[in-house]
C-alpha positions in Angstrom: -40.2 19.5 9.0 -37.4 19.4 6.4 -35.2 21.5 8.7 -35.6 19.0 11.5 -34.8 16.1 9.1 -31.7 17.9 7.8 -30.4 18.6 11.4 -30.9 14.9 12.3 -29.1 13.9 9.2 -26.2 16.2 9.9 -25.9 14.9 13.5 -26.0 11.3 12.3 -23.4 11.9 9.6 -21.0 13.7 12.1 -21.4 10.9 14.6 -20.7 8.2 11.9 -17.6 10.0 10.8 -16.2 10.5 14.3 -17.5 7.3 15.9 -14.8 4.7 15.2 -11.8 6.9 16.2 -13.5 8.2 19.3 -14.8 4.7 20.3 -11.4 3.1 20.2 -9.8 5.9 22.1 -12.3 5.5 24.9 -10.5 2.4 26.2 -7.0 1.0 25.7 -6.1 -2.7 25.4 -4.7 -2.5 28.9 -8.0 -1.1 30.3 -9.8 -3.9 28.4 -7.7 -6.5 30.0 -8.2 -4.9 33.4 -12.0 -4.8 32.9 -12.1 -8.5 31.9 -9.9 -9.5 34.9 -12.2 -7.6 37.2 -15.1 -9.3 35.7 -13.7 -12.7 36.6 -12.3 -13.7 33.2 -8.9 -15.4 32.9 -6.6 -16.5 30.1 -7.2 -13.3 28.3 -5.7 -13.2 24.8 -6.2 -11.9 21.3 -7.4 -8.6 22.5 -8.2 -6.4 19.4 -10.4 -3.5 18.4 -12.4 -4.7 15.4 -15.8 -3.7 13.9 -16.2 -0.9 16.4 -15.9 -3.1 19.6 -13.1 -4.6 21.6 -12.9 -8.4 21.2 -11.0 -11.0 23.2 -10.7 -14.7 23.8 -11.1 -15.5 27.5 -11.9 -18.3 30.0 -15.1 -17.7 32.0 -15.7 -18.5 35.7 -16.8 -22.0 34.7 -13.5 -22.7 32.9 -15.1 -22.5 29.4 -13.2 -20.7 26.7 -15.4 -18.1 25.1 -15.2 -14.9 23.0 -16.3 -11.7 24.5 -17.0 -8.2 23.1 -16.7 -5.0 25.0 -18.4 -1.6 24.5 -15.4 0.7 23.9 -17.2 3.6 25.7 -18.5 1.9 28.8 -16.4 -1.3 29.1 -19.6 -3.4 29.3 -18.8 -7.1 28.5 -20.9 -9.0 26.1 -20.1 -12.8 26.3 -21.0 -14.9 23.3 -22.8 -17.3 25.7 -25.4 -14.6 26.7 -28.9 -15.9 26.2 -32.2 -14.3 25.1 -32.8 -10.6 25.8 -35.9 -8.6 26.6 -35.7 -7.0 23.1 -36.7 -8.8 20.0 -36.0 -8.3 16.4 -39.0 -6.0 15.9 -37.8 -3.8 18.9 -34.3 -3.4 17.3 -35.9 -2.5 13.9 -38.1 0.1 15.6 -35.2 1.7 17.4 -33.1 1.9 14.3 -36.0 3.4 12.3 -36.6 6.0 15.0 -32.9 6.9 14.7 -33.2 7.5 11.0 -31.8 4.3 9.6 -33.3 2.8 6.4 -33.1 -0.5 4.6 -32.6 -2.3 7.8 -31.6 -5.9 7.1 -29.9 -9.0 8.6 -31.1 -8.2 12.1 -29.9 -11.1 14.4 -28.8 -11.8 17.9 -25.3 -13.2 17.7 -22.4 -13.6 20.1 -24.2 -11.7 22.9 -25.2 -8.6 20.9 -27.8 -7.6 18.4 -26.4 -7.0 14.9 -27.9 -5.3 11.9 -27.1 -3.7 8.5 -28.7 -0.5 7.6 -28.4 2.7 5.6 -27.6 6.1 7.1 -27.1 9.1 5.0 -26.4 7.0 1.9 -23.8 4.9 3.7 -24.3 1.2 4.4 -23.5 0.5 8.0 -22.8 -2.6 10.1 -24.3 -2.0 13.6 -23.9 -3.7 16.9 -26.5 -3.0 19.6 -26.8 -3.5 23.3 -29.1 -6.5 24.0 -30.8 -4.9 26.9 -31.6 -1.4 25.8 -31.0 -1.4 22.0 -28.4 1.3 22.2 -26.0 1.4 19.3 -22.6 0.2 20.7 -20.8 0.4 17.4 -21.3 1.4 13.8 -18.9 0.8 11.0 -19.1 1.2 7.3 -20.0 -2.0 5.5 
């Protein structure tokens, strides 16, 4: 049992260490702009990589100015105007616990994504999670 826990801890630590650099390299700002344009967004500006996700100010199809976030690995767009999801706070907490996170706090749905703070291998992490499947989109040190 201790061996399995140690392996999980090592894998998590390695992914945390490499995550931010790999995630940003997955898409360039040019690719982010192209993905947003293809998604029907216009007036795209202030594109930046921050907190493990790409962020931009855009105008949506209804002419409303909004903020969006993009998954740096997949390009999936998370508009701040997204509504309720099939996952609730308890689902997010359960997923994070199953992945080995502890002291899970400040779980909230904000700007189209689930957010949480949690400990992983002694490090305090800020997490952003996909609202549909609970997958961790980004993790950055607090």
